[in-house]
C-alpha positions as CSV (number, residue, x, y, z in Angstrom):
1,M,-0.7,-1.7,-16.4
2,G,-0.8,-4.3,-19.3
3,A,-2.8,-4.6,-22.4
4,G,-6.2,-4.4,-20.8
5,L,-8.5,-1.7,-20.0
6,W,-8.1,0.2,-16.7
7,A,-10.4,2.6,-15.1
8,A,-11.4,3.7,-11.6
9,L,-15.2,3.6,-10.7
10,L,-15.5,5.6,-7.5
11,M,-18.6,5.6,-5.4
12,S,-18.7,6.1,-1.7
13,V,-21.2,3.5,-0.1
14,E,-20.1,3.6,3.4
15,G,-18.2,6.7,4.6
16,T,-15.0,7.2,2.3
17,E,-14.7,3.8,1.1
18,A,-14.5,3.3,-2.6
19,L,-14.8,0.3,-5.1
20,R,-12.6,0.6,-8.1
21,A,-13.2,-1.6,-11.0
22,R,-11.2,-2.3,-14.2
23,V,-11.6,-4.6,-17.1
24,R,-8.6,-6.7,-18.1
25,Q,-8.8,-9.3,-20.9
26,G,-12.6,-9.5,-21.0
27,E,-12.9,-9.8,-17.1
28,L,-14.0,-7.1,-14.6
29,F,-11.9,-7.1,-11.4
30,V,-12.3,-4.8,-8.4
31,S,-10.1,-3.3,-5.9
32,A,-11.1,-1.6,-2.5
33,P,-8.0,0.1,-1.0
34,D,-10.0,1.3,2.1
35,L,-11.7,-1.9,2.7
36,K,-10.1,-3.6,5.6
37,V,-11.6,-7.2,6.4
38,L,-8.6,-8.5,8.4
39,E,-9.4,-6.6,11.6
40,G,-12.0,-6.8,14.4
41,Q,-13.5,-10.3,15.0
42,V,-11.8,-11.6,12.1
43,L,-8.3,-10.7,13.2
44,D,-9.1,-11.9,16.7
45,R,-10.0,-15.3,15.2
46,L,-6.8,-15.5,13.2
47,K,-4.5,-14.5,16.1
48,N,-6.3,-17.3,18.2
49,G,-5.0,-19.6,15.7
50,S,-8.2,-20.3,13.5
51,A,-8.2,-20.2,9.8
52,V,-11.2,-17.9,8.7
53,P,-13.2,-18.4,5.5
54,L,-14.7,-15.4,3.9
55,D,-17.2,-15.6,1.0
56,Y,-16.7,-13.1,-1.7
57,H,-19.5,-12.3,-4.2
58,L,-18.9,-10.0,-7.1
59,S,-21.8,-8.9,-9.3
60,L,-22.2,-6.8,-12.4
61,F,-25.7,-5.2,-12.8
62,S,-26.9,-3.7,-16.1
63,G,-29.3,-0.8,-16.4
64,G,-31.3,-0.1,-13.5
65,G,-32.2,-3.7,-12.8
66,A,-32.0,-5.3,-9.4
67,M,-31.0,-8.7,-11.1
68,A,-27.3,-9.3,-11.4
69,R,-26.3,-9.9,-15.1
70,K,-23.0,-11.6,-14.1
71,R,-21.6,-12.9,-11.0
72,A,-18.4,-14.6,-9.4
73,F,-18.1,-16.4,-6.3
74,E,-15.2,-17.6,-4.2
75,R,-14.4,-18.6,-0.7
76,F,-10.9,-17.6,0.5
77,V,-9.6,-19.0,3.5
78,F,-7.2,-16.7,5.5
79,S,-4.6,-17.7,8.2
80,Y,-2.2,-16.1,10.2
81,D,1.4,-17.1,11.3
82,L,2.0,-15.9,14.8
83,W,5.8,-16.3,14.5
84,E,6.2,-14.3,11.2
85,E,3.1,-12.1,11.9
86,K,2.3,-12.7,8.4
87,Y,-1.0,-13.9,6.5
88,S,-1.8,-16.7,4.0
89,V,-4.7,-16.9,1.9
90,S,-6.1,-19.6,-0.6
91,T,-8.9,-20.3,-2.7
92,V,-11.3,-23.3,-2.1
93,R,-12.2,-24.0,-5.7
94,K,-10.2,-26.0,-8.2
95,P,-7.7,-25.1,-9.4
96,R,-6.6,-23.8,-6.0
97,S,-4.4,-20.9,-5.6
98,A,-2.5,-19.6,-2.5
99,A,-0.2,-17.1,-1.3
100,A,1.7,-16.8,1.8
101,R,3.9,-14.3,3.8
102,L,1.7,-11.4,3.1
103,N,0.7,-8.4,5.3
104,A,-2.9,-7.7,5.8
105,R,-3.4,-5.4,2.9
106,E,-1.5,-7.6,0.6
107,A,-3.7,-10.6,1.6
108,E,-6.8,-8.6,0.9
109,A,-5.7,-7.5,-2.4
110,W,-4.6,-11.0,-3.5
111,A,-8.0,-12.1,-2.7
112,L,-9.7,-9.3,-5.0
113,E,-7.2,-10.2,-7.7
114,H,-8.4,-13.9,-7.9
115,L,-12.0,-12.9,-8.2
116,A,-13.3,-11.7,-11.7
117,V,-16.7,-11.5,-13.6
118,P,-16.4,-12.1,-17.4
119,V,-17.9,-9.2,-19.3
120,G,-17.4,-10.6,-22.8
121,D,-21.0,-10.5,-24.0
122,A,-22.2,-7.6,-21.9
123,P,-23.4,-4.5,-23.9
124,V,-20.7,-1.9,-23.9
125,D,-23.4,0.9,-24.4
126,Q,-25.4,-0.2,-21.4
127,E,-24.9,1.3,-18.0
128,V,-23.6,-1.1,-15.3
129,R,-23.1,-1.1,-11.6
130,V,-20.7,-3.3,-9.6
131,R,-21.3,-4.8,-6.3
132,L,-18.9,-6.5,-3.8
133,E,-20.0,-8.5,-0.8
134,I,-17.9,-10.1,1.6
135,R,-19.3,-12.2,4.3
136,V,-18.1,-14.3,7.2
137,P,-20.0,-17.6,6.9
138,Q,-22.3,-18.2,9.9
139,G,-22.2,-21.4,12.3
140,K,-20.5,-24.5,11.1
141,P,-18.8,-24.4,7.5
142,E,-21.2,-25.6,5.0
143,R,-19.7,-27.6,2.3
144,D,-22.8,-28.5,0.4
145,W,-22.2,-25.6,-2.1
146,L,-18.6,-27.0,-3.0
147,D,-18.5,-30.4,-4.8
148,E,-15.7,-32.1,-6.7
149,E,-16.5,-30.0,-9.8
150,G,-16.1,-26.7,-7.9
151,I,-18.8,-24.5,-6.6
152,N,-22.4,-25.4,-6.8
153,L,-23.7,-21.9,-7.6
154,G,-27.4,-22.6,-6.6
155,S,-26.3,-23.7,-3.2
156,L,-23.9,-20.9,-2.7
157,I,-26.6,-18.3,-3.8
158,E,-29.1,-19.6,-1.3
159,A,-26.2,-19.6,1.6
160,L,-25.5,-16.0,0.6
161,S,-29.2,-15.1,0.4
162,R,-30.0,-16.3,4.0
163,P,-30.9,-13.6,6.4
164,Q,-27.8,-12.9,8.4
165,P,-27.6,-12.2,12.0
166,K,-26.8,-8.6,13.1
167,K,-23.5,-9.5,14.8
168,L,-22.2,-11.3,11.7
169,Q,-19.4,-9.4,9.9
170,S,-20.1,-8.5,6.4
171,W,-18.8,-5.8,4.0
172,L,-20.7,-4.3,1.0
173,R,-19.1,-1.9,-1.7
174,E,-20.9,-0.6,-4.9
175,S,-19.8,1.5,-7.9
176,G,-21.5,2.8,-11.0
177,P,-23.4,3.5,-13.1
178,V,-21.0,3.7,-16.0
179,R,-20.9,2.2,-19.5
180,L,-18.4,-0.5,-20.1
181,K,-17.0,1.1,-23.1
182,E,-16.0,4.2,-20.8
183,L,-13.6,2.0,-19.0
184,S,-10.9,2.8,-21.3
185,A,-10.6,6.2,-19.6
186,P,-10.7,6.9,-15.9
187,V,-14.1,7.7,-14.6
188,S,-14.9,9.3,-11.2
189,L,-18.3,8.9,-9.9
190,K,-19.9,11.1,-7.2
191,P,-22.1,9.5,-4.4
């Protein structure tokens, strides 16, 4: 799978779902094969013809600290073609990326492939944890975190930090701890 380092970090957070992380060319990417966001309320909205934005937040924590060392944010907008029964997904930030004619799992995987945390200066001997949070934005779409230069991280962090209503859909997956240097070989972590 390329010249980068690959490894699986597995830890159950909610049932049997797992978060897998890999480092490729100095960036940390995740996959979550059992995570399904395009179902339930999100799928209902998509099949009613609405485009649905989802906020993705990927964090890298070092040591036992609660403060994220590195973060990546992106808002992905999903839509559904009723005639073809296929999904489209696009990024909001510039440069914009998009993919079309995907099934649900391919659209979810595409979004995660376009979200990465740079790990270039993170200590390779220090233990790290990885967290993926996905949220359906509440209320009217708020655009104050997005400007011509891209994402205003302060405003986006504030938006993601607000208390969320109980009926709001969100997903959380975590993995770790593991040392970054161990990512050159598969690592399996027990819950």
